[in-house]
N, C-alpha and C positions, 0 to 999 in steps of 0.2 A: 335691671329690667323688670323687677317686681312692681315698681311704682308706675310703670308704663302700661298703657292699655294695649290690648292685642292689636288694635288697628294701628297704633303708633309704632309698634314693633315691626309689623308687616311693612309699613311705609318706609321705615328706616332701612330694612334689609333690601327692599326693592330699589330704593334710592341709591344705596351703595352699589348694587349690581349694575344699575344703569350708568353710574358715573365711572366706576373703576374698570369694568370690563372693556368699554370702548377706549378708555385712556390707555389701558394695558396693551390693547391691540395696536394702538397708534405708536407706542414705543417698543413694539416687538415682543411683548410678553403675552403668554397664552392666558386663557380664561382661568385656569387653576391658580396660577400665580397672582392674577388680579383679585380673585376671591380671597386668597390668603392675605394679600396686602390689605384688602378692605376689612377683613376680620381683625388684623393687627391694630388698625386705626380705631375700629369700633370698640375693641375689647378693653379689659382693665389696664393693659400695657400702653394703650393709646389715649383716646378721648374718654374712655370709661363710660360710653353710652350704654353698654351692655355689661351688667355686673355679674351675671350668672351664665358663663359660657357652657357649663356642663348641662344645664337644662336645654339650651339651644341644640347642643350636640346630640342629646338623647332624642329630641324630636326629629332632627335632620337626618338621623340614621335611616329614616324611611326612604330618603333619596338613594341610599346604598342598596336597599331592598329593591327599589324600582330598577336600579342599574343592573342588578343581578338578573332580574326578570328579562330585561331587554337583551342582556348577554345570552341568556338561554334561548331566546327567540332566534338569535343570529347563529347559533351553533347547530345548524342542521347536519345530519350525518354525512351528506354528500360533500360539504365543505371540509369536514374533518377528514374524510377519506382522501380527498384531493391533496391535502397538505400533510398527509400522515407522516411522511418522512421528516419534514421540518418540525412538525409538532412533537411527535413522540420520540424522535431521535435527537435532533438538535435542541428542541425545547426542553425536554426532560433532562438532557445533559447539562444545559445551562443552569436550570433550576437547582438540580441536586448539587452540582459542583459549587455554585455560588453560595447556596444555602450552607453547605458544609464548611466552606472556607470562612465566610463571614461569621457563622455561628461558632466555629472553632476559635476564631480570634476573640469574639465576645466572651466566650467561656474562659479563655486564657487570660483575659484582663479582669477577671473576677466576678462576672455575672453568674447567676445560678444556671444550672442546666436548662431549666424551664424558660428562663428569660433569654438565654442564648439561642434556644430553638426558635422562639418567636421573633427575636431580632434578626436572626439569619434569614428566616422566612420573609419578613417584611422588607429587608434591604435587598433581597435577591430579585424582587419584582421590579418591573419597569412601567413607565407610564404609556399606556396605549395612545392616549390623546396626544402626548408630546411626540412620541415616536412616529405615529402616522402623519402628523402635521409636518414633521421634519423631513420625512421621506417624500411627501408630496411637494414640498418646496424645492427639493433637489431632484425631483423627477426620478425617484428610485423605486416607487411602489410596484411597478410592473416588471422590474428587473429580477433576475434570480436572487440577488441580494435582498431586495425588498420582500420577495415571497418567503425567504428564510426568516427574515426579521418578523414578518407577520405570523409565521408559524410559531415562533418563540412566544410572541405575545398571546396567541391563542392558548398555548400550553400553560402560560402563567394564569390566564383567565380561568382555565379549567382547574388549576391548583388552588384557587382562592377559597373555594368551599371547604376542601379538606383542611386548609390552613386555619380557617375560622373555627372548624370543629376541633382541631388540635388545640387551638388557643383556649376554647371553652373547656376542653378536657384537662388542660394543664393548670387551670385556675385553682387556687387553694380551696375555694368553696365549692368545687365541682362535685365532691362527694355529697355535700348537703343538697345540691340541686338534684342529684340523682335520687336522693332519698324521697324527694317530693314528686319526681317524675312518675308518669304512668308505668305500669309493668312492661317489661321488654316485649312480651308477646302481643300486648295491645299496640305497641309501637309498630311491630311487624305487620299486624293486621291493618293498621291505619295506613301504612305506607303502600301495601298492596292495593288497598281500596283507593288510595289517592291515584295510583298509576292507572287502575282500571277505569275510574271515573274520567280521568283525563283523556284516555284513549277512546272510550266508547260513548260516554255521555256528554262530555264537554263540547265536541264538535256539533252535536245536535242542538245543545243549548245556545251555542254561538250563532248557529244558523237561524234559530228562532228569534234571538235578540236582534240580529242584523236585519231580519225580514220586517221588523217594525218600521224601518226607515228613519228612525229618530237617532241622529248622530250621538247626542249626549247620553242616550241609554247605553250604547255600545261602550262609550268612555267610562260610564259608571260601572258597567260589567267588568271592564278591564281592571279598574281599580279594586273592585270587589274580589276579583280572582287573585290579584297579587296579595292584597292584605289578608284575605281568607287563607291562602296557602301559607303565608308567613305565620299567621296566628296558629294554624294547625301544627306546624313544626315546633313552635314554641311550647305548645301544649304537650307535645310529645317529648319535650326536653331537648330538642335539637335546635339548630340555628334557623332564625326567621329567614335569613338570606337564602338558606338551602331550599326552603319551600318555594320562594319566588323563582329561584333558578330552575328547579324541577318543573314548575308550571310553565316556564318559558320554553324549556326543551320539549315538553309534550306538545306545544303548539308551534314548534319550529317548522313543521311541514304543512301547517294549516293554511288554507287559502285566505284566512283572515289575519295572517301574521303581520303583513305590512300595515293593515289598518290599526291593529292593536298597538304596534310599535309607534305609529304616528300619534295615536291618542295618548299614549303614556309619556312620550318624549318630553313635552313641555313640563309636566309635573316632575319628571326625573331630573331635567336640567335645572329647574329652580331649586328643588330640594337638595340636589348635589352641590349647587352653588352655596346654599345655606350651610351644608355640611362643611365645605372647605372654609367658609367664613368662620364657622364655629371652631375649626382647627386653628385658624389664624388668631382668633380671640384667645385661645388657650396657650399661644406661644408666649414664652417669657423672654423678651428681647434683652433683658439684663444679662442673660447667659452669654451674649456676644462679648460683653465686657468682662465677665468672670471666667469663662472657659473658652476663649477664642481658639486656642491651640487644639483643644479636644474636638471642637466642632470641625475645624479644618482637617484634622487627622481622620475623623470618621468620613468626611466628605471625600477626601483623596483616596482613602482606603477602599471605600465602596466603588468609586469610579474605576480605580486601578484593577481591583479584583474582577469586576464584571467585564471590563474590557479585555483583560488577559484571558479569561475563561472563554469568552465568545470568539476571540481572535484564534485561539488554539482549535476550538471546535469548527470554526470557519475553514481553517486549513484542512481539517479532516474531511470537510465537505467539498474539498477541491477548489475553494476560492483562492485567489492570489492573495499576497500579503496585504496590499492596500484595501481591497474589499473586505478582508477579514477584520482588519483594524476598524474600518468604517462600520461594520456590523456591531462590533463591540461598543463603539462610541455612540451609535444610535440608541442602544438599549442600556447605556450605563447609568442613566438617571434613575432616581427613585420613582415609585409609582403611586397613583392615587389610592390603590388598595392598601398600600403600606400605612396610610393614615388610619384606615379602617382597622387593620390588625393592631396597630399600636394603641389606638383609643380603646379597643376592647381589652387589650392586655393591661392597659393602665387602669381601667375600671375594675378589672378582675384581680388587681394587685399582683400581677406577674412581673411587670416591669415598674421600677421606681419612677415616680412622677418626673423627677429631674432628668433621668436618663431618657424617658419618653420625649420630654421637651427638646432635649439636645438632638435626638434622632429626627424629630419633626423639622427642626431648623436645618439640619444637614440635608434632608430630603428636599426641602424647599429650595435650598441653595443649588442642589444638583440639577433641579429643573431649570434654574436660571442660567447655569453655566454650560450645560451640555450642548444646547444649540450653538453657542458661541465657539466652543471647542471644536465641534464638528465642522462649522463653517471655516474656521482657521485651518483645519486638517484638509478640507477640500481645496482651499486656496494654495496649499503647498504642493498640489499635484504637479509633477513635472510635465512641461509641455512636450507632447509627442511630435517630433519633427518627422514628417513623411519624407523619407529618403528615396522613395520610389521615383524613378525618372518618368517623365511623360512618354506616352506611347508615340512610336514613329508612325506617321500617317502617310500611307502611300495610296493616293486616289488620283485617278485620271480626270474625273469630273464630279462635280457636286453642285447642284443648283441651289441647295439650301444648306446652311450651317445652323445647327441647333445648339445653343449654349445653355446647358442645364438639361439633364435627361431624367427628370423626375416624372411626376404624374402628367403634367402638360406636355413635356417634351416627348415622352413615350407614346402618348396617344397620337400626337402629330406625326411622329416617326412611323408608326404602324400604318397610318393612312397614306403617307408618302410612299412607303415600301410597297404597299398593296397596289398603288397606282403606278408603280414603275418609275418613280421620280427619285434620282440619286440624291443622297444627303450625307452629311458628316455630323455626328453628334459628339459633343464634348461634355465631360463632367469631371469635377475636381475631387470627388469622393471616391477614393480607390476601392473601398469595400463595396460601395454601391455599384461601381463599374463591374466588379467581379461577379456580383449577384446577377446583374442584367445579362452578362455573358453566359452564365449557366443556363439561362432560359433562351439562349439563342439570339439575344439582342445585339445589334451592332452599335457599339459606343466606344469611344477612345478616352483614356485617362489623360486629362490635361486641363489647365486653368485657362478659361477663355478670356481672362483679364490680360493675359500675356499676348503681346502683339505677334511674337513668333509662333505661338500655337494657332492663332487665327490665320496666319499666313500658311502654316502647314495644313490647316483644314481646308484651304482653297478659298478663303474668303474673297480674294481678289477676282476670282473667276465666277463666284456665285452670284445669284440674283437676289437672294433673300437671306436675312438672318432672323431666326426665331430666338428671341431673348427670353428664356424661361427659367433663369436661375431663381432660387428662393430668397437669397439675401438681397435686400434692397440696395445697399451700398455697392455690392458687386455688380448689380444690374446697371446702376448709374455709371460706374466706371467703364464697363464694357461698351455701353452706348456712346460714351464720350470718345473712346478709342476708335470705334467704327466710324462715327461721324467725322472725326478728325482725319483719319487715314484712308477711309473708303467711303467718301460721301455719296457715291453712286448706289450704294447698297440700301435697299429698302428694308427697314427694321420693323418687325412685328413683335411687340413687347408685351409680356405679362406684367401686370401691376398688382401689388398686394392690396392697395386701397386707393382712394382718391388722391391723397398726398403724393404717393408714389407715382401715380399717373400724371399729376401736375409737373413733377420734376422731370419725367421723361419727355413730356411735351415741350418743356422749356429748352430741351436739347435739340428739338426739331423732330422728335419721333411722333409721327401722326397716327400710326396704327397701334393704338394701345387698348388692350382689353383687360378689364378687372377680373380676377380669377373666379369670383363667385357670382359675377353679374349675370352671366348666361343661365346658370342653374337656377338663380333666383327668379329670373323671368319665366323659365319653364314651369317652376313650381307655382308662380302666380297665375299663369294661364290655366293650369289644372284646377286651382282653387276657384277661379271665376266660373269655369265650366261646372264645377261641383255645386256652385250656388245658383245654377240655372241658365247661365248664358250659353249661347250656341258656340261651337268651336270657332266660327268666323268672327263672332262678336268678341270673344275672349282674346283671340289672336290680334284683332284690331286694337283693343285697349292696351295690350302689352306692347304692341308695335309703337303706338303713340307715346307710351311712357319711355320706351327704350330710345327713340329718336330725340325726345325732349331731354332726357337725362344726359345723353351723349353731347348734345349741344350745350347744356349747362356746364358740363365738365370742361369743354373747350373754352367757353367764356370765362370760367373761373380760373383756368390755368394761368392767365396773365396777371391775376391778383392773388396768387397763392400765399403771399406774405402779408396781405391786408385783410385782417380778420373782419373789420367793419364792412368792407366791400363784399366779402364772401357771404356774410350774413344777409346783406341787402340783396345780393343776387339770388340767394336761396329762397328768401321770402317772395321775391318777384317770380321766381320759378314755380313756387307752389301755386301762386294765383294763376299763372299762365297754364299750368297743367290742369288745374280744376276747370278752367275755361275750355280747354281742349276736350277734356272728358265729358263736360256738360254738352258740348256741341255734338260729340259722338252719340251720346244717349238720345239727344233730340232727333238726330238723323235716323236712328234705329226706330224710334217710336213714330 
């Protein structure tokens, strides 16, 4: 990279990010793995376009500093208190037990006590980015399991600063650094001053900067705040990251927190990407050939220890066995902060270069295999067969049968009940039925797809069927049953979208309503009134649109499998609607 100009280097890194991250996303790999792969290809072990990864790594550490600042912004006291049990109970237990187990094994296999401490700390951490993405994909974030996992991740984030300080303290040259650092009492004075300025002066300065109305000035101030805090801590002989982290915490409750986070985020993302690229450039892929068994042993050992620790702690938190194992698998992978700790330990000569390279490879592999292992684990979940028998329905009369007692079914049921109109409601979700009954709702457990359940509900004597089930295929099957066996019954059906509506209409169901259509019309009417139209004018515009759209859906239903015809009808419909609206405007004027 010495012979390359600065502009060429920047273009090279940006090009790698633009190419590898979207490609990684397409093949199911996260951004971190994509950046690592880009670094491997650009570095000495690949195309050798970058010859000095250490220089890139040193510059890209600014991304870590920015990440710690954003982390501090997000750790407001109320969030910490809400998850206090998961953070300080489960999280500290996981961290200490995993640290002790991994560090003990490292020491047992011949590493120095200092190196074992750093290795144990690094491998005990998990990837927040990977874990949150994994839980989002499997819809676990809002579950008790997801909240516990998030609490553990927060505890790990809180522990990063002490770990960085410990790594700096364990460095062989730490005594020499201490000799050049300012006296301890000046450090205390500076820290107290730092906190006081952050609490009393910083909000006023932020308000003054924001009042200028110039967006880039606030961005410049945010960068100045982060870099200034980091430089102050380095001058005091402490971690630059600690300064950024403390600055973030001081602004966690500020009204400008979200603005600062938004301004910093692009710089943080790009520089972190560069940091992971630099880590990838530093990887020695030849180790896969020379020490494959050692790398696999470290990988399996890390995954097994962290999974077992969290599984046992999950059981103590009263999770069942499967959720406890899931908790362990979600957080078994290595974390992005491990790269930071290992790079610092490597630069400080605590950990041997070869050991650091092997650990980085193992962590990268763990990020690749953990999502696959967790997906396979979820796939092995035994299917729960509901052995509960359908309810016995004893009704003398029912004018309406409601299939599906969710949001739509319940609202209709309440209107019918208050109007004194008898009805029978069916729902195949047993737990949902039990909840509704607790609130006094009248609903029977049973699958409306079954002909015998429809007969028990009195479908033969009813006048109407409200088809309000959520599942599209179930809805179509029920409509087919009723049209075949009870053709005299008028069906009013809920449709998820236009395609669902087309399928229902093809079965002869004429009264089809799309579930969000009515609410969208009501919102549109309010918007038109807010823009100055009278209530009558807004209502008329919405009425024109509703009648036109319903006609378009009916016309399109006959051509639901002909895409070209549907596009043609849509274009003609737009022109017709514009003509109708233009005529209404002319009549008003």
